[in-house]
N, C-alpha and C positions, 0 to 999 in steps of 0.2 A: 460140652457146653455147661455153663453154670447158670442156674435159675434161682431167683429170689422172689418169693411171693409174699405180699403182706397187704393188709387192709389199711387204706388211708382215706379218711373222710368218706366212708361208705363206698369206696371204690377198690376193686381188686387190682393191685399194681403188680405186674409181673415184669421183673427186670432180667433180661437175658444177656449173656456174655459169651462170646466165642462164635463157633460155627453151629448153625441150627440145621441138623440133619434128621433123617427119618426116625431114628430111635429117640431123639430129643422131642420130636413132634408128638410122638405117642405119650410121652411123659407129661408134657405141657397140657395136652388135650385131657388126659385123665385128671390132672390136678385142677384144671379150670372147670371141668364138668362137676367136680365135687362142690365147687363154689356155687354153681348154678343150682345144684340140688339143695343147697343151704339157703337159697332165695336171693343170692347176689346176681345182678345182671349188668353191672357197669364195670368195665375193664379198661385199664390203661396198660399197654404193653410197650415197654421201653426197649427199643432195638438199637440204641446209640452205641452199645458195645458189641454188636453183632457184626462180624466181618463177612459172613456168608450165610445164605438161607437156600435150601433146596426146595424142590417142588412139594415135598411132603410138609415142610414147614409152612409154605404158602397155603397149602390146602387146609392145614389146621387153623391158620389165622382166618381164612374165609369161613370155615365151619363155625368157629367161635363167634365171629361177627354175626353170622346168620342166626345162631342160637340167641345171642344177646338181643338182636332186633325182634325176634319172635317173642321174647320175654319183656318187651318194651324197655329195653336197656340200650347200651351203646358200647362199642369197642373202639378205642382210640389207639393209634400208633404214634410213638414218640421217637425222635432221634434217628430218622432214616439218613444214612450217609453212605458215600462210596458205592461199592458194588451192590449193596442192598437197595439203596435208593434207585440206582439204575435199573435193577431188576423190577422194582415196583413200577417204574415208568415204562419199561419195555412191555410188560404184561398188562399195562393200563390199570393195575390194581390201585394205583394212586388216585384214580377217579372213583373208586368204590369205597375205600377206607377214609375215615376222618383222621388226617395226619396233623398232629400238633407239634 
């Protein structure tokens, strides 16, 4: 998986590409937590180029959203398509996340 992280308008934008597996989840979690430590609490995660996400990936997204809300921030998901969109619907995570 490829990940690009940058700041845009005081928001941490994480663009992911490829399949999102357990080892990728740990990397994204670590990088995102460093932004929380620096005082950032608004995230946009672009999943438009992600073709698969496993339970570890979903778990990291849930944990990051919880952390953002605890710090009075937000986590938005962008570009859910195909299998990834179906997975969010099947698990009802589409009801929990703000999807733009």
